[in-house]
C-alpha positions as CSV (number, residue, x, y, z in Angstrom):
1,M,-0.1,0.1,0.0
2,P,1.4,3.4,-1.1
3,T,2.0,6.0,1.7
4,A,-0.2,9.0,2.0
5,E,2.7,11.1,0.9
6,D,3.0,9.0,-2.2
7,L,-0.3,9.6,-3.3
8,I,-0.3,13.3,-2.3
9,S,2.5,13.7,-5.0
10,N,0.3,12.3,-7.6
11,D,-1.9,14.2,-10.1
12,F,-4.8,12.9,-8.5
13,A,-5.9,10.8,-5.4
14,T,-9.2,9.9,-3.9
15,M,-10.4,10.5,-0.1
16,P,-11.1,7.0,0.5
17,E,-7.5,5.5,-0.6
18,L,-5.9,8.4,1.4
19,I,-7.7,7.4,4.5
20,R,-6.9,3.7,3.8
21,A,-3.3,4.8,3.6
22,H,-3.2,6.7,6.8
23,A,-4.9,3.7,8.6
24,E,-2.1,1.4,7.1
25,H,0.8,3.6,7.8
26,R,-0.2,5.6,11.0
27,P,-3.1,3.2,12.6
28,D,-2.9,4.8,15.9
29,H,-3.2,8.5,15.0
30,I,-6.4,10.0,16.3
31,A,-8.5,10.7,13.0
32,I,-11.6,12.2,14.6
33,I,-13.0,13.5,18.1
34,D,-16.6,14.0,18.9
35,G,-17.1,14.9,22.5
36,D,-15.8,12.3,24.7
37,R,-15.6,9.8,21.7
38,S,-12.5,9.4,19.3
39,L,-11.4,7.0,16.6
40,T,-8.0,6.2,15.4
41,F,-7.5,6.2,11.6
42,A,-7.4,2.2,11.8
43,E,-10.7,2.3,13.6
44,F,-12.1,4.9,11.3
45,D,-11.2,3.0,8.4
46,V,-12.7,-0.2,9.4
47,L,-15.9,1.5,10.1
48,I,-16.0,3.1,6.8
49,D,-15.5,-0.2,5.0
50,R,-18.4,-1.6,7.1
51,A,-20.6,1.2,6.1
52,A,-19.5,1.2,2.5
53,A,-20.3,-2.6,2.5
54,A,-23.7,-1.9,4.0
55,M,-24.5,0.6,1.4
56,Q,-23.6,-1.9,-1.5
57,R,-25.9,-4.6,0.4
58,D,-28.7,-2.1,0.2
59,G,-28.5,-1.2,-3.4
60,V,-26.1,1.8,-3.5
61,R,-24.1,1.4,-6.9
62,S,-21.3,3.2,-8.4
63,R,-22.4,6.7,-9.4
64,G,-25.4,6.5,-7.3
65,T,-26.3,9.1,-4.4
66,V,-26.5,8.8,-0.6
67,A,-28.2,11.6,1.3
68,I,-27.3,12.5,5.1
69,C,-29.3,15.0,7.2
70,G,-28.4,15.7,10.9
71,P,-26.1,17.3,13.0
72,S,-22.3,16.9,13.0
73,S,-21.1,13.5,14.4
74,I,-18.8,10.6,13.9
75,E,-21.5,8.6,12.3
76,Y,-22.2,11.4,9.8
77,V,-18.7,11.7,8.5
78,I,-18.5,7.9,8.4
79,A,-21.6,7.7,6.1
80,F,-20.1,10.6,4.0
81,I,-16.9,8.9,3.2
82,A,-18.5,5.3,3.0
83,A,-20.7,6.6,0.3
84,L,-17.6,7.7,-1.7
85,R,-15.6,4.3,-0.9
86,A,-18.9,2.7,-2.4
87,G,-18.5,4.7,-5.7
88,A,-21.6,7.0,-4.9
89,A,-21.8,10.7,-4.4
90,A,-22.5,11.9,-0.9
91,C,-25.6,14.7,-0.6
92,P,-25.5,16.4,2.7
93,L,-29.0,18.1,3.5
94,A,-29.6,21.1,5.8
95,P,-31.8,19.9,8.9
96,S,-33.0,23.4,8.9
97,S,-34.9,22.8,5.5
98,T,-38.5,22.4,5.5
99,P,-40.1,18.6,5.2
100,E,-41.1,19.5,1.6
101,Q,-37.6,20.9,0.8
102,L,-36.0,17.8,2.2
103,A,-38.4,15.4,0.3
104,M,-37.6,17.6,-3.2
105,M,-33.9,17.3,-2.5
106,V,-33.9,13.6,-1.9
107,R,-35.9,13.0,-5.0
108,D,-33.8,15.3,-7.1
109,C,-30.5,13.8,-6.3
110,G,-31.7,10.3,-6.7
111,A,-30.6,9.1,-3.2
112,S,-31.4,5.7,-2.4
113,L,-30.4,5.9,1.0
114,L,-31.2,8.6,3.6
115,F,-29.3,8.9,6.8
116,V,-31.3,10.7,9.4
117,D,-31.2,11.8,13.0
118,G,-34.4,11.6,15.2
119,S,-35.4,15.2,14.5
120,A,-35.1,14.8,10.8
121,S,-36.9,11.5,10.9
122,L,-39.8,13.0,12.5
123,A,-39.9,15.8,10.4
124,L,-40.2,13.7,7.1
125,D,-43.2,11.7,8.3
126,G,-45.5,14.2,6.6
127,V,-43.8,13.7,3.3
128,A,-42.9,10.0,3.6
129,E,-44.8,9.0,0.7
130,A,-42.8,11.3,-1.5
131,L,-39.5,9.7,-0.6
132,N,-38.0,6.8,-2.5
133,A,-34.9,6.5,-0.2
134,K,-34.6,4.0,2.7
135,R,-34.1,5.8,5.9
136,V,-31.1,4.9,8.0
137,A,-30.6,6.0,11.6
138,L,-27.5,8.1,12.5
139,E,-28.3,7.6,16.1
140,G,-30.4,5.3,18.1
141,T,-34.1,6.0,17.0
142,R,-37.3,4.3,15.8
143,D,-35.4,3.9,12.6
144,G,-33.0,1.5,14.3
145,S,-29.3,2.4,15.0
146,F,-26.2,3.1,13.1
147,A,-24.4,0.3,14.8
148,D,-27.1,-2.3,14.0
149,W,-27.4,-1.0,10.2
150,L,-23.4,-1.7,9.7
151,A,-22.4,-4.8,7.8
152,R,-20.7,-7.4,9.9
153,P,-17.3,-6.7,11.5
154,G,-14.4,-7.3,9.1
155,A,-16.8,-6.7,6.1
156,K,-15.4,-5.0,3.3
157,P,-17.1,-3.3,0.0
158,D,-16.4,-4.5,-3.8
159,P,-13.9,-2.3,-5.0
160,V,-14.9,0.7,-7.4
161,Q,-13.0,2.7,-9.8
162,I,-13.3,6.4,-9.2
163,D,-12.8,8.8,-12.2
164,P,-11.6,12.5,-11.3
165,D,-14.9,13.7,-13.2
166,Q,-17.2,11.7,-11.1
167,P,-19.5,13.4,-8.5
168,F,-17.9,13.6,-5.2
169,N,-21.0,15.4,-3.5
170,I,-24.2,17.3,-4.6
171,I,-24.7,20.3,-2.4
172,Y,-27.9,22.2,-2.5
173,S,-27.9,25.9,-2.4
174,S,-29.2,27.5,0.8
175,G,-32.3,28.5,-1.3
176,T,-31.9,32.4,-0.2
177,T,-32.8,33.4,-3.5
178,G,-35.2,30.8,-4.6
179,A,-35.5,26.8,-4.6
180,P,-32.4,25.1,-3.8
181,K,-30.2,24.3,-6.6
182,G,-28.0,20.9,-6.4
183,I,-24.5,21.9,-7.1
184,V,-22.5,18.8,-8.4
185,Q,-18.8,18.9,-7.3
186,P,-16.6,16.2,-8.9
187,H,-13.5,14.4,-7.2
188,K,-11.2,16.5,-9.0
189,M,-12.6,19.7,-7.6
190,R,-12.1,18.4,-4.1
191,W,-8.7,17.2,-5.1
192,G,-8.0,20.9,-5.9
193,H,-8.9,21.9,-2.4
194,V,-6.7,19.4,-1.0
195,R,-3.8,20.8,-3.0
196,R,-4.5,24.4,-2.1
197,A,-4.6,23.4,1.6
198,E,-1.0,22.5,1.6
199,A,-0.2,26.4,1.4
200,L,-2.5,26.8,4.7
201,G,-0.3,24.1,6.6
202,Y,-2.8,21.1,6.9
203,G,-0.8,18.1,7.5
204,P,-0.4,15.1,9.7
205,D,0.1,17.1,12.7
206,A,-2.5,19.5,12.3
207,I,-5.6,19.6,14.7
208,T,-8.8,21.0,12.9
209,L,-11.7,22.3,14.9
210,V,-15.0,22.0,12.8
211,S,-17.7,24.4,14.2
212,T,-19.7,24.9,11.1
213,P,-22.4,22.3,9.8
214,L,-21.4,19.4,7.6
215,Y,-23.7,20.2,4.9
216,S,-21.9,23.4,4.3
217,N,-19.3,23.8,1.6
218,T,-17.5,26.1,3.9
219,T,-17.2,23.1,6.4
220,L,-16.1,20.6,3.7
221,V,-13.2,22.9,2.3
222,S,-11.6,22.5,5.6
223,L,-12.8,19.0,7.0
224,I,-11.8,17.1,3.7
225,P,-8.2,18.4,3.4
226,A,-7.8,18.0,7.1
227,L,-8.6,14.3,7.0
228,M,-7.0,13.7,3.5
229,R,-3.8,15.1,4.8
230,G,-3.8,12.8,7.9
231,G,-4.4,15.5,10.6
232,T,-7.0,15.3,13.5
233,V,-10.6,16.6,13.2
234,V,-12.5,17.9,16.4
235,L,-16.3,18.2,15.8
236,M,-18.5,20.6,17.4
237,R,-22.3,19.7,17.0
238,K,-23.4,23.3,17.7
239,F,-21.2,26.4,17.7
240,D,-20.9,28.5,21.0
241,A,-18.2,31.0,21.4
242,R,-16.9,30.0,24.9
243,S,-17.0,26.1,23.9
244,F,-15.1,26.8,20.8
245,L,-12.4,28.6,23.0
246,E,-12.3,25.8,25.5
247,L,-12.0,23.1,22.9
248,S,-9.3,25.1,21.2
249,Q,-7.3,25.2,24.4
250,T,-7.9,21.6,25.5
251,H,-7.0,20.0,22.1
252,R,-4.2,22.6,21.1
253,V,-6.2,23.2,17.9
254,T,-4.0,24.3,15.0
255,H,-6.6,25.2,12.3
256,A,-10.3,26.4,12.1
257,M,-12.6,27.7,9.4
258,L,-15.0,30.1,10.6
259,V,-17.7,32.4,9.2
260,P,-17.7,36.3,10.1
261,V,-20.5,36.2,12.5
262,Q,-18.6,33.5,14.5
263,Y,-15.6,35.5,14.6
264,R,-17.6,38.5,15.8
265,R,-19.1,36.5,18.7
266,L,-15.6,35.2,19.7
267,M,-13.9,38.6,19.7
268,D,-16.8,40.1,21.6
269,L,-16.4,37.7,24.7
270,A,-15.2,39.8,27.6
271,D,-12.6,37.3,28.4
272,F,-11.4,36.1,25.0
273,D,-7.9,37.0,25.8
274,S,-7.6,34.8,28.8
275,F,-7.8,31.8,26.6
276,D,-4.4,30.1,25.3
277,L,-4.8,30.1,21.7
278,S,-1.2,29.9,21.1
279,S,-1.2,26.4,19.2
280,Y,-3.1,28.1,16.4
281,R,-1.2,28.0,13.0
282,M,-3.9,29.2,10.5
283,K,-7.5,30.5,10.6
284,T,-9.6,30.8,7.7
285,C,-12.8,32.8,6.9
286,T,-15.4,32.5,4.0
287,S,-19.2,32.5,3.0
288,A,-19.8,36.2,4.1
289,P,-18.4,39.9,4.1
290,F,-15.5,40.0,6.6
291,G,-15.3,43.5,7.8
292,A,-11.7,45.0,7.6
293,D,-12.2,46.2,11.5
294,L,-12.8,42.7,12.3
295,K,-10.1,41.3,10.5
296,A,-7.9,43.8,12.0
297,D,-9.0,42.6,15.5
298,V,-8.3,39.0,15.0
299,L,-4.8,39.8,13.7
300,K,-4.1,41.7,16.7
301,R,-5.5,39.3,19.5
302,W,-5.5,35.8,17.9
303,P,-2.1,34.1,17.4
304,G,-1.6,32.4,13.8
305,G,-2.1,33.5,10.4
306,L,-5.5,34.6,9.0
307,V,-6.5,33.8,5.4
308,E,-9.8,35.1,3.8
309,I,-11.1,32.7,1.1
310,Y,-13.4,34.4,-1.5
311,G,-15.3,32.0,-3.8
312,M,-18.4,30.1,-4.2
313,T,-19.8,26.6,-3.6
314,E,-19.9,26.3,-7.5
315,G,-16.2,26.8,-7.6
316,G,-14.8,28.4,-10.7
317,G,-12.4,31.0,-9.3
318,S,-11.2,31.8,-5.6
319,C,-9.2,34.7,-4.3
320,L,-6.9,34.4,-1.0
321,L,-6.4,37.4,1.2
322,R,-3.4,36.5,3.5
323,A,-4.4,39.2,6.1
324,H,-1.4,38.6,8.2
325,E,1.0,39.3,5.3
326,F,-1.1,42.4,3.8
327,P,-2.4,44.2,6.7
328,D,-2.8,47.3,4.4
329,K,-5.3,45.0,2.2
330,L,-8.1,44.2,4.7
331,H,-10.7,46.2,2.8
332,T,-10.2,43.5,-0.3
333,V,-10.9,40.0,-0.4
334,G,-7.3,39.4,-1.8
335,Q,-5.8,38.1,-4.9
336,P,-6.5,35.3,-7.2
337,A,-5.4,32.1,-5.7
338,P,-2.6,30.2,-7.5
339,G,-3.9,28.5,-10.6
340,N,-7.1,30.7,-10.6
341,D,-8.2,32.9,-13.6
342,I,-10.4,35.8,-12.3
343,R,-11.8,38.3,-14.6
344,I,-14.1,41.3,-14.4
345,I,-16.8,41.6,-17.1
346,S,-19.5,44.0,-18.1
347,V,-23.3,43.7,-18.5
348,D,-22.9,42.8,-22.2
349,G,-20.1,40.1,-21.3
350,H,-17.0,42.1,-22.1
351,E,-13.9,42.4,-19.9
352,V,-13.5,45.7,-18.4
353,A,-10.4,47.6,-17.8
354,R,-8.6,47.3,-14.4
355,G,-10.2,49.6,-11.7
356,E,-13.7,49.3,-13.5
357,L,-16.5,47.7,-11.7
358,G,-18.2,44.6,-13.2
359,E,-19.3,41.1,-12.4
360,I,-16.6,38.8,-11.0
361,V,-16.2,35.6,-13.1
362,G,-13.5,32.9,-12.5
363,R,-12.1,29.4,-13.6
364,S,-9.8,26.6,-11.9
365,M,-9.5,22.9,-11.5
366,S,-12.0,23.6,-8.7
367,I,-15.3,23.9,-10.7
368,M,-18.6,22.6,-10.4
369,T,-20.1,20.1,-13.1
370,G,-23.2,21.9,-13.1
371,Y,-26.4,22.2,-11.2
372,H,-27.9,18.7,-10.9
373,N,-30.9,18.2,-13.4
374,Q,-31.1,21.9,-14.4
375,P,-28.9,22.5,-17.6
376,K,-30.6,26.0,-18.1
377,K,-29.5,27.3,-14.8
378,T,-25.9,25.7,-15.2
379,A,-25.8,27.6,-18.6
380,D,-27.1,30.8,-17.1
381,A,-24.0,30.6,-14.4
382,E,-21.3,30.1,-17.3
383,W,-19.3,32.8,-19.0
384,Y,-17.0,31.7,-22.0
385,S,-13.8,34.0,-22.9
386,A,-12.9,34.8,-26.3
387,D,-10.9,31.6,-26.5
388,G,-13.7,29.4,-25.2
389,A,-12.6,28.8,-21.7
390,R,-15.4,28.1,-19.3
391,F,-15.9,30.5,-16.4
392,I,-18.4,30.5,-13.5
393,R,-20.3,33.8,-12.8
394,T,-20.1,34.9,-9.2
395,G,-23.0,37.2,-9.2
396,D,-20.8,39.7,-7.3
397,V,-19.7,43.3,-8.4
398,G,-16.1,44.0,-7.9
399,R,-13.0,45.4,-9.3
400,F,-9.4,45.0,-9.3
401,D,-7.2,47.6,-7.5
402,E,-3.8,48.8,-8.8
403,D,-2.1,45.8,-7.1
404,G,-4.3,43.3,-8.4
405,F,-6.2,42.6,-5.2
406,I,-10.2,42.3,-5.5
407,V,-12.3,45.0,-3.9
408,L,-15.8,43.5,-3.5
409,G,-19.0,45.3,-4.2
410,D,-22.3,43.8,-3.8
411,R,-24.3,40.8,-5.4
412,K,-25.8,41.9,-8.7
413,K,-29.1,40.9,-7.3
414,D,-28.8,43.1,-4.3
415,M,-27.8,46.3,-6.3
416,I,-30.5,49.2,-6.0
417,I,-31.5,50.8,-9.1
418,T,-32.9,54.1,-8.1
419,G,-34.3,56.6,-10.8
420,G,-31.8,54.9,-13.1
421,F,-28.6,55.3,-10.7
422,N,-26.9,52.2,-9.4
423,V,-26.8,52.4,-5.4
424,Y,-24.4,49.7,-3.7
425,P,-25.8,48.6,-0.4
426,S,-22.3,47.6,0.8
427,D,-21.2,51.5,0.3
428,L,-24.3,52.5,2.6
429,E,-23.7,49.6,5.1
430,A,-19.9,50.8,5.5
431,E,-21.2,54.4,6.3
432,L,-23.8,53.2,8.9
433,A,-21.1,51.4,10.5
434,K,-19.4,54.6,11.5
435,H,-22.4,55.4,13.8
436,P,-21.3,54.6,17.3
437,A,-24.8,53.1,18.0
438,I,-24.7,50.7,15.2
439,A,-23.6,47.1,15.7
440,E,-24.4,45.9,12.3
441,S,-26.9,46.8,9.5
442,A,-28.2,45.7,6.2
443,V,-29.4,47.6,3.4
444,V,-32.0,46.4,0.7
445,G,-34.0,47.9,-2.2
446,I,-37.7,48.5,-1.6
447,P,-40.3,49.4,-4.2
448,S,-40.8,53.0,-5.0
449,R,-43.6,54.5,-7.1
450,E,-41.5,57.6,-7.9
451,W,-37.9,55.9,-8.3
452,G,-38.3,52.3,-9.0
453,E,-36.6,51.4,-6.0
454,T,-35.0,53.0,-2.9
455,P,-32.8,52.0,-0.1
456,A,-34.0,50.8,3.2
457,A,-31.9,50.0,6.4
458,F,-32.4,47.3,9.0
459,I,-30.3,48.3,12.0
460,V,-29.0,46.2,15.0
461,L,-28.0,48.6,17.9
462,R,-25.1,48.1,20.2
463,E,-26.0,47.0,23.7
464,G,-27.3,49.9,26.0
465,R,-27.8,52.3,23.0
466,T,-31.4,53.8,22.6
467,E,-31.2,55.7,19.3
468,T,-34.3,55.6,17.2
469,A,-34.5,54.8,13.6
470,D,-35.6,58.1,12.7
471,E,-32.5,59.7,14.5
472,I,-30.3,57.4,12.5
473,K,-32.0,57.9,9.3
474,A,-31.6,61.6,9.7
475,W,-28.0,61.0,10.5
476,M,-27.4,59.1,7.4
477,N,-29.1,61.1,5.1
478,G,-27.0,64.1,6.0
479,R,-23.7,62.3,5.0
480,V,-24.7,60.5,1.7
481,G,-25.6,61.7,-1.8
482,K,-29.4,62.2,-2.8
483,T,-29.8,58.9,-4.6
484,Q,-28.3,57.0,-1.5
485,R,-30.6,58.3,0.9
486,L,-32.6,56.0,3.0
487,S,-36.3,56.2,2.4
488,F,-36.9,53.6,5.3
489,A,-35.0,52.6,8.4
490,T,-35.9,50.3,11.3
491,V,-34.2,49.0,14.5
492,V,-34.3,45.2,14.6
493,E,-33.0,42.9,17.3
494,H,-31.0,40.7,15.0
495,L,-30.7,40.2,11.3
496,P,-31.7,37.1,9.9
497,R,-29.0,34.7,8.7
498,S,-28.4,31.4,7.1
499,S,-26.7,28.6,9.2
500,I,-23.4,29.7,7.9
501,G,-23.9,33.4,8.9
502,K,-25.1,34.9,5.4
503,V,-27.7,37.9,5.9
504,L,-30.8,36.7,4.4
505,K,-31.7,40.0,2.5
506,R,-34.5,38.3,0.4
507,Q,-36.0,37.7,3.8
508,L,-35.8,41.5,4.8
509,R,-37.3,42.4,1.6
510,D,-40.1,40.0,2.2
511,E,-40.7,41.3,5.7
512,F,-40.9,44.9,4.5
513,K,-43.6,43.9,2.0
514,A,-45.5,42.1,4.3
515,Q,-45.4,45.2,6.5
516,A,-46.4,47.6,3.9
């Protein structure tokens, strides 16, 4: 059996074979920790074999699909990797989805097995007739137990050949802009993430704390390289700032991927500086806008490097901001990652000059195959250069600065067109952030008979502040241009967010319409 380092040096390797290599050559190294439970790579590999054999016994075939819905756990990770070892694609589903959405996604991906925890199983009762998949318990529930479902001890799956272009997983979009779309990511895309992770210091001695849900691509771009490179993964079933710091200290964590709202909650803890975080080598951030002030605070008070990763679940192109190396570029999302081609295009699809605003498009080896069963939406997400190269549209507006760093604007769909003028919500949010009473804000476009759309602000106040929405609106409108003035402002307790911290602006627009 070749070593993991031999496999890593190849042009392509799969996750199942790398896990096997670690089990062969480093059998006693801890692979995964879940609360008071842990597995060595040898134990982990044996359970993956038994689960893959059970999947094949239950009819899972090469290029089939296995769906998983539940909180982070050892069983979840075993089921995910076992699906790959059986030659199938894993399809992680958000437990926060409605029963109807879950049933739709299970049908759409064609899963023959659906792994569920007790809560997901109960939620699916009302749509059971719409499911074609057999339910398997991730924990002891009325659906049985994961341990009882496994194939007999010592069982091994029939070997399968995995092609680089074969689906690795199908991840459904959060549905913040409509019905969830299944994003098909091939094995070669995940392999690209592993190669990129080398520069972030993932390796056999890395200890990675995973605190975002396993159905999120944010999590997988950290979890997959951590395990494939032979490190240890520590799972958090639910994020809590103090527990995160306690686990970091206890396990001497070296790596973590977090979203901005998590960084904010951590840095806001009164006793943050009392925790020993000196073991950290690298922290990463993705999935939502990461404010320059927050980046600066993390750099100042949290040991180790900080890298912001800008990209999409669909892949295409990514940018990296090594914030610890470029502290004067914290207002950007960095430069194109090695091997990534990032371009800025106009509305009519032509490249624009450096410094001009346009839509960001990108290509790399980390690129989705397409949206599952949705060729029209796949085509809509693509842009082709003059030489026929395939790029993925991000839907984000941005520009290159004079040093080749990307300065991000807004989502195209979030841009407000008022009286024929483009107004960028991020500009207004940045201005609102200067008010001493404002903790955070979100600006959206609302209908206007006179102007088509006008800006509206949803504002969260800092603790102890009592300013009214009208006072803040008057303050703001005295500082911005006529087309940028707020026509509506309201103070809210919190902003609606997805499970990985993205502000749900569509929900804010819907709430305004409902009130109006």
